[in-house]
TIBA-600282 format. One line per field, with one value per residue (C-alpha): residue in three letters; y, x, z. Coordinates in nm, 2 decimals. Each point is the difference from the previous one (the first is absolute). Layout:
<atoms>
code	Ala | ...
y	Y | ...
x	X | ...
z	Z | ...
</atoms>
This chain:
<atoms>
code	Met | Lys | Gly | Phe | Val | Val | Pro | Leu | Leu | Ala | Val | Gly | Val | Leu | Ala | Cys | Ala | Ala | Pro | Leu | Leu | Ala | Ala | Gln | Lys | Leu | Gly | Glu | Val | Gln | Pro | Leu | Arg | Ala | Pro | Asp | Gln | Ile | Tyr | Ala | Lys | Thr | Cys | Gly | Tyr | Cys | His | Gly | Arg | Asn | Val | Gly | Pro | Ile | Ile | Leu | Gly | Arg | Ala | Leu | Pro | Ala | Glu | Ser | Ile | Lys | Tyr | Ile | Val | Arg | His | Gly | Gln | Asn | Gly | Met | Pro | Ala | Phe | Arg | Pro | Thr | Glu | Val | Lys | Pro | Ser | Glu | Leu | Asp | Ala | Leu | Ala | Thr | Trp | Ile | Glu | Lys | Ser | Thr | Ala | Arg | Ser | Gly | Asp | His | Gly | Gln
y	9.20 | -0.22 | 0.34 | 0.20 | -0.25 | 0.01 | 0.42 | 0.00 | -0.26 | 0.22 | 0.30 | -0.24 | -0.12 | 0.39 | 0.08 | -0.20 | 0.08 | 0.38 | 0.06 | -0.27 | 0.20 | 0.35 | -0.11 | -0.14 | 0.16 | -0.19 | 0.10 | 0.20 | -0.03 | -0.09 | 0.11 | -0.16 | -0.26 | 0.04 | -0.30 | -0.12 | 0.01 | -0.22 | -0.23 | -0.08 | -0.03 | -0.22 | -0.15 | -0.03 | -0.25 | -0.25 | 0.12 | -0.04 | -0.28 | -0.31 | 0.04 | 0.17 | 0.11 | 0.24 | 0.33 | 0.26 | 0.06 | -0.21 | 0.33 | -0.11 | 0.17 | 0.21 | -0.11 | -0.37 | 0.06 | 0.21 | -0.27 | -0.26 | 0.16 | 0.09 | -0.34 | -0.22 | -0.31 | -0.31 | 0.01 | 0.38 | 0.13 | 0.29 | 0.35 | 0.25 | 0.30 | 0.08 | -0.19 | 0.18 | 0.33 | 0.01 | 0.33 | -0.24 | -0.29 | 0.26 | 0.12 | -0.36 | -0.15 | 0.29 | -0.04 | -0.38 | 0.02 | 0.23 | -0.13 | -0.17 | -0.35 | -0.02 | -0.24 | -0.09 | -0.17 | -0.35 | -0.21 | -0.23
x	12.41 | -0.36 | -0.18 | 0.22 | -0.02 | -0.38 | 0.00 | 0.29 | -0.18 | -0.29 | 0.22 | 0.22 | -0.39 | -0.13 | 0.27 | -0.05 | -0.36 | 0.05 | 0.04 | -0.30 | -0.20 | 0.09 | -0.13 | -0.35 | -0.16 | -0.27 | -0.35 | 0.18 | -0.17 | 0.23 | 0.06 | -0.22 | 0.23 | -0.01 | -0.18 | 0.35 | 0.16 | -0.32 | 0.03 | 0.38 | 0.01 | -0.38 | -0.09 | 0.28 | 0.19 | -0.27 | -0.11 | 0.23 | 0.21 | -0.17 | -0.20 | -0.31 | -0.17 | 0.18 | -0.25 | 0.16 | -0.13 | -0.29 | -0.24 | -0.15 | -0.29 | 0.08 | -0.30 | 0.09 | 0.38 | -0.15 | -0.24 | 0.27 | 0.31 | -0.26 | -0.16 | 0.26 | -0.06 | 0.16 | 0.37 | 0.00 | -0.08 | -0.25 | 0.18 | -0.10 | -0.06 | 0.26 | 0.23 | -0.11 | -0.20 | -0.35 | 0.19 | 0.25 | -0.20 | -0.20 | 0.33 | 0.13 | -0.29 | -0.04 | 0.38 | 0.00 | -0.32 | 0.18 | 0.29 | 0.23 | 0.15 | 0.38 | 0.23 | 0.18 | -0.34 | -0.04 | -0.27 | -0.34
z	13.82 | -0.05 | 0.02 | -0.26 | -0.25 | -0.04 | -0.05 | -0.21 | -0.20 | -0.05 | -0.08 | -0.30 | -0.07 | -0.03 | -0.20 | -0.25 | -0.05 | 0.05 | -0.40 | -0.07 | 0.22 | -0.12 | -0.36 | 0.12 | 0.32 | 0.12 | -0.11 | -0.31 | -0.36 | -0.24 | -0.31 | -0.35 | -0.18 | -0.42 | -0.14 | -0.20 | 0.40 | 0.09 | -0.25 | 0.01 | 0.41 | 0.04 | -0.32 | -0.21 | 0.26 | -0.17 | -0.32 | -0.29 | 0.16 | 0.00 | 0.31 | -0.08 | -0.35 | -0.22 | 0.02 | -0.14 | -0.34 | 0.00 | 0.02 | 0.29 | 0.15 | 0.34 | 0.19 | -0.04 | 0.12 | 0.31 | 0.07 | 0.01 | 0.18 | 0.27 | 0.02 | -0.13 | -0.26 | -0.01 | 0.11 | 0.00 | 0.35 | 0.13 | 0.01 | 0.28 | -0.02 | 0.28 | -0.27 | -0.29 | 0.03 | -0.20 | -0.18 | -0.06 | -0.11 | -0.26 | -0.14 | -0.06 | -0.15 | -0.28 | -0.01 | -0.08 | -0.23 | -0.20 | 0.00 | -0.27 | 0.02 | 0.13 | -0.27 | 0.33 | 0.19 | -0.04 | 0.17 | 0.02
</atoms>
């Protein structure tokens, strides 16, 4: 019976992982994300919610944003190119620089 449980467990794990494996193949390049999507999932978690400073609507220079994103500053971690692709960062920094303030944001 013990010899049967391990293969059965492996089949169960593979069956659960199959949808995930089908979504992205090893080495497959993922499409670029839109700046507002990156902001919502990565930046907006802290900025505008009393964790980090509000960055939208402040006309922050895109070059400064890119530097801080890559190197971190104070409590903000650095984000690697594998987390935010260089072309995504360029678009995000420009988007933030030209953004308008959001009335629901609050922070430092």
